[in-house]
C-alpha positions in Angstrom: -5.4 -20.5 -11.9 -4.6 -19.6 -15.5 -1.8 -17.6 -14.8 -2.2 -16.4 -18.4 -5.0 -15.0 -18.5 -5.7 -14.0 -14.3 -3.3 -11.1 -13.6 -3.1 -8.5 -11.4 -5.4 -5.9 -10.7 -4.2 -2.3 -11.1 -5.2 0.2 -8.0 -7.4 2.3 -10.1 -9.8 -0.7 -10.7 -13.1 0.2 -9.3 -13.2 -0.9 -5.8 -15.5 -2.4 -3.5 -14.0 -1.3 -0.2 -10.5 -0.1 1.5 -9.5 -2.6 4.5 -7.8 -0.8 7.4 -6.6 -2.2 10.5 -7.5 -0.2 13.7 -4.5 0.4 16.0 -4.7 -0.9 19.4 -3.0 -1.1 22.7 -0.9 -4.5 21.7 0.6 -2.8 18.7 3.7 -0.5 18.3 1.3 2.2 18.2 0.5 1.9 22.0 2.6 5.5 23.1 0.6 7.3 20.9 -2.7 5.5 20.6 -5.1 7.9 20.9 -3.6 10.4 18.5 -2.9 7.6 15.6 -6.5 6.6 16.3 -7.5 10.7 15.5 -6.0 10.3 12.3 -7.6 6.8 11.6 -11.1 8.5 12.3 -9.8 11.2 9.7 -8.9 8.7 7.3 -12.2 6.8 7.8 -14.4 9.7 7.2 -12.3 10.8 4.1 -12.6 7.0 2.8 -16.1 6.5 3.5 -17.1 9.6 1.3 -16.2 7.3 -1.5 -16.7 4.0 -0.9 -16.9 1.4 2.4 -14.3 0.8 4.7 -13.9 -2.7 6.3 -12.0 -2.4 9.3 -10.4 -5.0 11.4 -10.7 -4.9 15.0 -9.7 -6.3 17.9 -12.2 -8.5 19.8 -12.1 -6.3 23.3 -14.8 -3.7 21.8 -13.0 -1.3 24.3 -9.8 -1.1 21.8 -12.0 0.6 19.5 -14.2 3.1 21.5 -12.8 6.0 20.3 -14.4 5.2 17.0 -17.5 7.3 16.7 -20.8 5.6 15.7 -21.4 7.6 12.6 -18.2 6.5 11.2 -18.8 2.9 12.6 -22.0 2.8 10.5 -20.3 3.2 7.4 -17.6 0.2 7.9 -17.9 -3.4 8.0 -16.2 -4.2 11.6 -14.3 -7.4 11.2 -13.1 -8.7 14.7 -9.7 -10.3 14.0 -6.5 -10.2 15.4 -3.4 -8.4 14.3 0.1 -7.7 15.4 0.0 -4.2 13.6 -2.0 -2.2 10.8 -0.1 -2.6 7.6 -2.7 -3.6 5.3 -0.7 -3.3 2.3 2.1 -5.5 3.0 0.1 -8.3 4.4 -3.3 -7.7 3.1 -5.0 -9.7 0.2 -3.6 -9.2 -3.8 -6.3 -9.3 -6.3 -6.1 -11.0 -9.9 -8.9 -10.9 -12.4 -9.1 -12.5 -16.0 -11.1 -10.7 -18.8 -14.0 -13.2 -18.1 -14.3 -12.1 -14.4 -12.6 -15.4 -12.8 -11.1 -13.8 -9.7 -8.0 -15.0 -7.3 -6.6 -13.5 -4.1 -3.1 -14.2 -3.6 -1.5 -14.7 0.0 2.0 -14.3 0.1 4.0 -15.2 3.2 4.5 -12.0 5.6 7.8 -11.9 7.8 7.5 -7.9 8.7 10.5 -7.3 6.4 12.8 -10.0 6.8 12.0 -10.5 10.2 12.2 -7.3 11.8 9.1 -7.5 14.0 6.6 -9.9 15.5 4.2 -10.6 12.5 2.9 -14.0 13.2 -0.9 -12.9 13.6 -0.4 -10.5 10.5 0.8 -13.5 8.1 -2.8 -14.9 9.2 -4.8 -12.2 8.5 -6.4 -13.0 5.0 -6.5 -16.7 5.8 -8.6 -15.8 8.4 -10.8 -13.5 6.2 -11.6 -16.4 3.8 -12.8 -18.1 6.8 -14.8 -15.6 7.7 -16.4 -15.4 4.2 -15.5 -11.6 3.4 -15.0 -12.2 0.4 -17.7 -13.6 -2.6 -18.2 -16.8 -2.6 -16.4 -17.2 -6.5 -13.5 -15.7 -5.3 -10.5 -18.4 -5.2 -7.4 -18.2 -2.7 -3.9 -18.7 -3.7 -1.8 -19.8 -0.8 1.4 -18.6 -2.5 3.2 -19.6 1.3 6.6 -20.4 -0.3 7.2 -17.1 -1.4 7.3 -13.8 0.9 6.4 -10.5 -0.4 4.5 -7.5 0.6 2.1 -5.4 -1.3 3.9 -1.9 -0.7 6.7 -3.7 -2.7 4.8 -4.5 -5.8 3.3 -1.8 -8.2 2.0 -2.8 -11.5 0.4 -1.3 -14.8 -2.8 -3.4 -15.4 -1.1 -4.4 -18.2 0.9 -7.0 -17.4 3.9 -5.0 -16.1 5.8 -4.6 -12.6 7.7 -2.0 -11.2 9.7 -2.9 -7.7 13.2 -2.7 -6.0 16.1 -5.0 -6.0 16.7 -4.3 -2.4 13.0 -5.8 -1.7 12.7 -8.8 -4.1 16.4 -10.2 -3.4 16.8 -9.9 -0.3 17.5 -13.1 1.3 15.7 -12.6 4.6 12.8 -12.6 2.7 13.2 -15.5 0.1 16.9 -17.1 0.7 16.4 -19.9 -1.3 15.8 -17.9 -4.3 17.0 -14.4 -4.2 20.0 -14.9 -5.6 18.6 -16.4 -8.5 16.4 -15.1 -11.6 14.0 -17.5 -11.2 12.7 -15.1 -7.8 11.0 -12.9 -10.7 10.0 -15.9 -12.8 8.0 -16.9 -9.8 6.8 -13.5 -8.6 5.6 -12.6 -12.3 4.0 -16.3 -12.1 2.1 -15.5 -9.2 0.6 -12.3 -10.4 -0.2 -13.3 -13.9 2.3 -10.6 -15.2 5.0 -10.7 -18.2 7.4 -8.1 -17.7 9.1 -6.0 -15.1 11.5 -3.5 -13.8 13.2 -3.9 -10.7 15.0 -0.8 -9.7 18.3 -0.7 -7.8 17.8 2.6 -5.3 19.0 3.0 -1.6 15.6 3.1 0.9 15.0 6.2 2.1 16.2 7.6 5.5 14.0 5.4 8.1 12.7 3.2 6.0 12.1 -0.2 7.8 10.9 -2.0 4.4 14.2 -2.0 2.7 12.7 0.1 0.0 9.2 -0.3 -1.0 8.2 1.4 -4.4 5.2 2.9 -2.8 7.1 5.5 -1.1 8.9 6.2 -4.1 7.1 5.9 -7.4 3.6 4.8 -8.3 1.2 3.8 -11.4 -1.7 5.9 -12.0 -2.6 4.7 -15.1 -1.2 2.2 -17.6 1.5 4.6 -18.8 2.0 7.3 -16.3 4.4 7.2 -13.2 4.2 9.5 -10.4 7.5 9.7 -8.6 9.4 11.8 -5.8 12.0 13.8 -7.1 15.4 15.0 -6.0 14.0 18.4 -5.4 15.8 19.3 -2.3 19.8 19.0 -2.7 20.4 19.8 1.3 18.1 16.2 2.3 19.6 13.1 2.7 17.1 11.5 0.5 19.0 13.5 -2.1 21.2 10.9 -3.6 18.5 8.4 -3.6 16.0 10.0 -5.5 18.4 11.5 -8.2 19.4 7.3 -8.7 15.4 7.0 -9.2 14.8 9.8 -11.1 17.8 8.6 -13.6 16.6 4.9 -13.7 13.1 5.8 -14.4 14.0 8.3 -17.4 15.8 5.3 -18.9 12.6 3.3 -18.4 11.2 5.6 -20.1 13.5 5.9 -23.5 13.0 1.5 -23.0 9.2 2.1 -23.3 8.4 5.8 -25.0 4.8 5.6 -23.8 5.6 5.8 -20.4 5.0 9.3 -18.7 7.2 10.6 -15.8 5.5 13.2 -13.3 7.7 14.5 -10.2 6.5 15.3 -7.2 8.8 17.2 -4.8 10.1 15.6 -2.3 9.2 16.6 1.4 12.8 16.7 2.9 14.4 15.2 6.0 11.7 14.7 8.8 12.9 14.0 11.7 10.7 12.0 14.3 9.1 13.8 17.4 9.5 10.8 19.7 12.9 8.7 18.5 16.1 10.9 19.0 18.1 11.6 16.1 15.8 9.8 13.6 14.1 10.5 10.2 11.5 9.2 9.0 10.4 8.5 5.3 7.8 11.4 4.5 6.3 11.4 1.0 3.8 12.2 -1.3 4.1 8.9 -3.4 2.8 7.0 -0.6 -1.0 8.4 -1.9 -4.1 6.1 -1.8 -6.4 5.9 -4.8 -10.1 5.1 -4.2 -13.2 5.5 -6.7 -13.2 8.8 -7.9 -10.3 10.2 -5.7 -6.7 10.5 -4.7 -6.1 10.5 -0.7 -2.7 12.7 -0.5 -1.2 12.1 2.6 0.3 15.7 3.7 3.1 16.4 6.7 2.5 20.2 7.5 5.6 21.2 5.2 5.1 24.4 1.9 5.7 21.5 -0.3 2.0 20.0 0.7 0.2 22.5 -1.5 2.5 22.2 -4.5 1.9 18.2 -4.5 -1.7 18.7 -4.6 -1.7 20.8 -7.3 1.1 19.0 -9.3 -1.4 15.8 -8.9 -4.8 17.9 -9.3 -3.2 18.9 -12.9 -1.8 15.5 -14.0 -5.3 13.6 -12.5 -7.8 16.2 -13.5 -10.4 13.7 -13.5 -9.7 12.6 -9.8 -10.7 14.6 -6.4 -7.6 15.0 -4.5 -8.0 15.0 -0.9 -5.1 16.3 1.6 -5.4 14.4 4.5 -2.6 15.0 7.9 -0.7 11.7 7.8 2.2 12.9 10.3 1.8 10.8 12.9 1.6 7.6 10.6 5.2 8.5 10.0 6.6 7.8 13.2 6.5 4.2 12.9 7.8 4.7 9.2 4.7 4.2 7.0 2.0 6.3 5.5 -1.7 6.3 4.1 -1.1 3.9 1.4 1.0 1.3 3.9 -2.2 1.2 6.1 -4.5 0.5 3.6 -5.4 -2.3 0.9 -8.2 -1.9 -1.7 -10.9 -4.3 -2.0 -11.6 -4.5 -5.9 -15.2 -4.4 -7.3 -16.9 -8.1 -6.9 -14.5 -9.6 -4.3 -16.6 -8.7 -1.3 -19.3 -10.8 0.0 -22.3 -9.1 -1.6 -24.4 -9.7 1.2 -21.9 -7.8 3.5 -21.5 -5.3 1.5 -25.3 -4.5 1.5 -24.9 -3.9 5.5 -22.9 -0.9 5.4 -24.6 2.3 5.7 -23.9 4.5 2.4 
């Protein structure tokens, strides 16, 4: 592929579908499976107001028996074994050229530095290619020599990458490159990008990913970053978010066209199931779909403020709040469980089978 012309698509590019993986009894969701499956049904219902869902399901239909038939008709069910449901991190990253050439990049996924079992998740993109889920003219680029996750990578659609040092330079992900500048050169080359900013911020309390960018700062257009502000001085995240805000303000001084929009911090969010454990609840983990922004909410007083800020900043989008509190119990949220499939990437014969 020609890296100088093919580059990573931003998340606001038109989409064919959203990729999700159904939570099953062999995943870490097992102790709270019915509750999380109800949340998934709600998410699928809201996503399919705007576009279809490609849903990875276990081979055994009993595992997804709780998915109502009216929702099944709006999904493309794809049998595919998974360890867990974090599609953002093991799903394909889509690149496209101005002329329409399309590529899917498949990095190695090792569950955030080997923290969990991930062999099945690491094979998902290859399995989907073999199942001809994608259009026949979509090329596959296996970047197995590099370990990255989609949740660690934010691009602005014009060649610029926003990420964090704690993920990119982690020796448990890329020990052969992590202490050299070549790690960023390799990453930019694979994604067809030209410039980057790697933030030095500590992970939020309870963040298993070592500090994914999608929990704290997101591009919503080439020149707008929406981020979580240090709005709660009593929260354990206050120092991290203060550090984040200062670095983003410095980035804005270097790039005068950049606009920063602050979201409130949810504050300390204790797990309902793990004793003395805080879990990373943030409004930045939203999902962009065709014509809407799906906003994770958590039953906090700040929910309505986050919705108001986003609606004012993005008047062209419908802001759809979805209670994602249960997703936090596995230390992720709405963006973490999803991956967009841009327009033209899905096999059109499969797309035609989904009820709209």
